[in-house]
N, C-alpha and C positions, 0 to 999 in steps of 0.2 A: 349201559349208553341214553341221557336222560334227552327228555322232551324238547326240544331246541326251538324257537321263535325268532326265525333268519325274515327280514324285510331287502327283497331285491332290489335293486334301485337299477336302470338296463335304459336306451334309447331304443330298444327292438327286444320283442318278445315275438314268434308265432304263437298262434295265427294273425298278428295283430296287426305289427307291422316287422318287416324284415325286406332286408336287403345285400345278407349274409348270414353266414355261420351264427354270428352273437345270436340271432334270434333264435335259432335253434337250442343251442345252448342253453340261453335261457329259460326257456318253455320245457326242456327234457331236463336239466337241473330239479328245475322249485320244483316237476311234477315227481322228479325221482326222492327228492326230496320231504313230500306230501306225504306220497306211498309209505318210504320210512316210518310214520307217524309226527311226524316234526310240522310246526304251524307256521308256512308261508303266506305272503301278501308279495304280488309283485304292484310295481310302481310305475308308470311307463306315460310318456305324453301326450296328449291326444290330438295327433296330425290331422292335417283337414286331409288329408289319402286313408283316413281309416274311415272306416264303413260303419256308424255306429249304431246301423240299425239291424244291419246282419251280425252284430256282434253283442248284440241285446245290452249297450249301454245304458245306465239310469242316471238321471240327476244325482251328484251327491250334496256336499257339502259346497255351498257355494252363498257368499262369497268367502274365497279365506286367504287369509291375509298374509302375505310374506315379506319379511324385509330386507333388505338389499340393502347391503353399506349403510346409507343415508338417506334412503326411499324405499318409501314403502307402494309395496304391486301388489292386485287382488285378481284372485284369481280361479276360477271354478273347476271343482272335479266331477268327475262320474267315475261309477263303479261298475264291473260286471263280473263272471267265476267261469272258471274256464280248469276243468278238473277237477274239481270243486276245490280252486284257490281263487280267494279273493284278488282282481286284478281293481286297479285304478290308475282312472290319469288323470294327469292335470291340461287343465282346458287355459290357455293364452294366446288367444288369437293376432296378438303382435309378431311372437316368435314362430308360433304354429301351425297356424292359415296361412301354411307354403305349399305348391305343389312338391317338393322333394322333402326328404328328413334333411340331410346335411348339405346339400348342393342343389342348383339349378337343372336346369334343363341340358346347358350346355357343359355341366360336371362341374361346374365351381364350388366350390364353398361358399357355404355361406359365411360374408366378411363380420357377422354379429353370432357365430356359433359357443363362442363364449359366455355370450353373455346368455342367450340362447338356454343351453344344459347348466349353466352355474345356476340361473332361478330353477332350473326343473330339480335340480339337486337338491334344492332350500327348500322349494315346495313339498318336494316329497318327504323330505325329514320333518316339515311344518306337519304335514299331513298327518304321519305316521304319531305326534305330538297331541295331535288334535280328536284321533279316533280311539287315543290312549294303548296305542296299542306300543307295547314295550318290548322291541325287540332284544335276544342276547347276541344277535349277529347284524349289521346290517350291510351287506355283498355289493358292491359299487361294482360295474364291471366299463374297461377301457378308461379315455378321458374325459368321457361325454358325465360320467356322474363317478369323475376319480376324486371331485372336490368332498366327496361325501367324508371320508376320514377327516379331512380338517375341519367342516364344519361340526364333526362330532365334538372334538377336542376343542375347537376355541369357542365355539356358541352352543354348543351341548351338554358342554363338561358336570354342571350341578343341574341339569332339566332331569326331574322326577323320573319322565320315560323313556329319555334317551341317553342322562348320563353314564346307567350301567352296559350300551353295546359296543360291545366291542367292532373294530371292522377288518375286513377284510377288500381288499382288490383284484380283482381280476385285470390280468394284460392279456389283452387278445390277438393284440397286436403293435407294437414299439413303436412301429413306423409312422405311426396316429399318435401322436400326443396331446394334441390341442394347443398348438403355438398359435397365441394371437399376440396384437397390439397390448402395451401397456396398458392402454388409455383404458381397458374391459377392467382393471383388476379393482380402483376404489367400489366399482360398482357389485363385484363381488364379497365385498366384505371381510378381507383377510386380514385384513391389519397389515399397516406398512411398515410396520420394522420384518414382517415375514416375507418380505419382497425381496430377498436374497437369494443367491446364487444357489446356496444350499435348497433352497427352499421352495420357490417359484419362479423367477428369474431366470432367463436365458438370451443372454446378448442381447440385454434390454425388452424383452420381448417376456411374452407370460407364457409358462409352461404348465398347464392344468396337471398333468399326468404326473408331472416330477413332484410338485407340490403333496397331491393326492398320496403317493410314494412312499413319502416323506412321515408321514401323517400315519397310514395305516397300520395297525395292531399285527398285519399278515398281507402279504404279497404272496400271489399265484400266479404261475404264466401254463398255456394249455398243454404242454407239454414237458417232461424231463431235459428232453435233447434242445430244448428251443432255451428253457431253465438254463442251459449249460452253454449255448450259444451267446446265450446276450447277456454273459456276463465276461465275456473276452469283445473287445474295443473295435472288432472288425463286425463283431454281429449285433450288439445292439445299442445302434443308431444313438450313441454319445450315452448312455445308460450304462454303460460297465461300471464305474464308479460308485453309482448311486444304487446299484444292483445289490454291489459288492457290499456297499453300508451295511443291508439288511440282513446278510451273512444266512442262516438258516433260517431267517424269517421271510423268504424268498424260496418259492417250492414251485416244482410241475406238476400237471396233473392229465393225463392225457382226458378231452374230452369223450365223452361219453354220444350214446346217438338214441334214438326212439325208435327201434324197432317195430312198434305199434303202424310210425308215418314209412319206415323203408324197412320192409319185407316183401321177398318175390311170392311169398303163399297168401298176403291177402292185400296188397297195394293197389285201395282203390284206382289211382292213377293207370290202371296195367287194363287191356283186354283180356288178358289171361295171364295164370299164374304156374310158379312152377315152385321147387325144394331140391334139396340136395339130393333128393331119392327120384326126383322126375323132374327132369332138364328139356322136356318135349316143347314143353310152352316155353322155356325159353329162348329154342330155335327157333319157334315160332312166331314169339316176341321180335326176335332178326330181322325178320324177313318181311313182320310187319313195319317197321322202324325203317327198314330202308325203301319201301314203298315211298311210307308218310316223306322222307327226305327224299326222295328222288334220287337213290340208290341204284344200282342193278339189284333187282334182290336173288341174292345169289349166298345162298348157306355155308358154301366150301371159303370164301371170300375174307381175311380176319374183318374188325370192322371195329374202328377205334375211337372210342368216345372222348369228348372235350366239352367241360361244361362247366366256365369260370368267368370270371370277372374278366377282363381283355385291359389290363392292366401290366406294371412294367414286372411287379412282386413274381404275377405267375409264372414270366418265362416264355411265356406267350412267342416272344417274339426270338427265342432260340429255336420255338416251332415252325415258327416263317421261316427262318432261314436255312434251317434243314427241308421243308416239305421239298422243294422242287425237286432234292437229290433220292429223296422216299418215292415222291411218285414214279421218277425214272426207272428206281432200281425194282419196288415191289412191288408187287399185286396187293393192294391193300386199300382198304376207304376208310375215310373218315367222317365221323357228324361233329358239328362245333356247334357250341351256344354258348353264348356270352352279348354283353357292352361294356362299354367300357372308353377310354383313349380312341381317340377316333383315327388316329392312325394305323391303330391293331385291325377298327370295324373296317378303314379303308381296302384291306389287304381281307382279310377272312373270309367280308359278305359276299365280293366276287367270287371267291374259287369256284364256285359250284359251276359259274359258263366258262371257265380254264379247263376244268375236270368234270363233265357230265359225266354221271353217272358214280364216279370214283369220292367225289367230294360233298358233301351238304352243309350248307352254316344258315344258320337264323341266328340275322345281330339282331338282339332283346331279350325277355326272358318269358320263360313258360314254365313252373312248374312242373306243368303235365311233361312236356318234351323232356325237361330232364329226368323224370323217373323212366320215361322209354331209354333214355341213351343208355342212363346208368345198370338199366336193366335189360338191353335189346344188343349190347358193345359186348363186341369179346374182351376190351382191355380199355383200359380207361387212363389217359396220358396225365400228367402235371408235373412239369420241370420246372417245378418253382424255384426261382433264385433262393427265397424264404419261404417259409410255411409252419407256424409258431403251431399250431394243431392239423387246419385241413382237416373234413371233415368228409366229401368227397369220396375218397380214395376207401373209406371207412363205410360209406353205405354202399361203393363196387364191389367189397368182399362179399358181404352179405350176399350178392345178387351174381355171383359167380365171375365176374366180369374185373380180367386183373389188374390191377395197377402197372402203369408205367410212369416210375416218378425220382425226383432227386432226391438221393439220402438227407433231406432237413428235416431238422423240425418233428414236427408228429409226422411227415411220411417216413421217416428213416425209425420211426418209436412204434408205428403201425402195420406197415408193411415189410415180410421178411422176406429176404432175399433167395430166387431160386437158385438151387443146386444141380445143378446140369448130372453132375455123377446119380442124384439120389430121385430126384424131382422132388424132394423137400422147398415149399418156402407155399411164400403169397403172392409174388409178384418178383417184379424187375427194378430191379433200384443203380441207378449211376451220381457220381460224386462229382465231377468236375460244370460247371454250368458254361457247357458252350452245346456251338449246334451239332458236332461231330459227337457230343455224347448223348445226343437225342436220337442220332441217327443211327447210332450201331447199339443202342436203346431199343426202339423200334427193332430195329431187323433181328436182335437177338428175339426178342417178343413174336417178331412172323414165323421166323424160323423155327421155335417152339411149337405153332399154331401147324406148320405144315406137316414136321420133321419128326417129330416128337411127340404126339399124340397122347399117350398112356401117360405123361408125363402133365402133358394139360389137363388132362381130366383130372390128374391127383393134385394139382393145384387148385382149380377150384372146388375140387370139396374139401380143400384145407380150409380156402380162403370161406366159406359159405357155414363154414364150423366157428369162426373165430369170434369170440364175443365182447361187444365191447359196450353192450347195455349196461346204461344208467344207473342199473341196481348196481353194478360194479362199482362204478369210478366214484359215487354218491359215497361210498365209504369213504374213499379217500377225502373227501372234500369234508365229511362229518370232521374226520380227527383235526385238518384243517382248522377249522370254527372253534374245535377246543383247544389246537394250539394258541389262536389269537385272542380267547377270552383267557387262558393264562398267561400271553404276554400284557394284554391289558393289564392283566391281575398285578404284575411285577413293576407296573413304572410305578 
């Protein structure tokens, strides 16, 4: 395997900017590629919320000239290193000097997001040109940087630095496609002739992801099952024909996870640690978690954790519909952490008052509390309508916290169904997206907790030995990069 040069373009990367799993994936994959001997750089926006002093950012090239359509913009750049990897930041106050990454405090998307992230993508490529970094692969993530494959082919095809780069576009969630008014198109500089239904146009609007997919040398998504689901009309959010057109140039690779951050034996967020061979620490942590979220401290009551964005995709309306019946029929506790849509916040927020000692909830986000829940709960619930990959269920496996999930996307790929006859498996899955299914499957898990203790211990041991490390998954990405390079040469 040859040493590759990879430019990673993304809107998020842990620990600099994080809203969801995208940040963890970009960080973990980049470091795994670096550890495998490849040369990687990461390029991110310099958001106002980023603590430059904390992360040791240093001024770099300033000013940097970036042409957008017929407009010349000027920005500044900064740099630091993370795990031995150079990380560069594009500073442009007009677009990134805001309190949110994608939306305002009311959860409304910024209306100029197409301008913002189109500019960032052009600036990131221009930075590669300026520093002479000639990548074998430009790896773009989601709609925010999906224009990179188009810019490479339309603007940089004869560039001595970027002309040889193949492009890989990873789709983390097809529900987010970067659809914005068509009046952004001229600014983006993608040529009027390309504003067609085959490329960037969709019902008179701009679709960034669709155009990027057209130009990408290879497209990936974050699990094999989601790759299959998104080739069907019901699971593709209108993209089925475009993904079908990619043929075998579209494939699914399950996300890896960073076991340095998510490991019960060393997790720095936890007050005590444990391992598959020493589970006393998990029981101690469960009691500490119960006290922290004002639940009855009782090691003998099953505790179900939820850490999620409170949005429709995650199926938490199904939990809300089933929860009253669950609390009436089962002796069980819940701890819920999340933020998002106001109707879900308004429902889950007051639950501790209605069920004191039985339900704890925290509306907002706390990385520390997320680790406590993943580690201290007995079960971890993810009733998603769809889930491209999901990371929390993989984290939960490592901590012996058994997932209760809907069998969709990466949840289906990473959780193995409990076999009540043998005790095999790693969790509990259901198929139908309904409140009844949530109720029944939670009941199945709770009955296993009370009535089949040997199976519970077997499930936990099996789960904790699962390996979804980036060291395993990076091999699939390197193969994808090599396929992208072959595809580019074949054009």
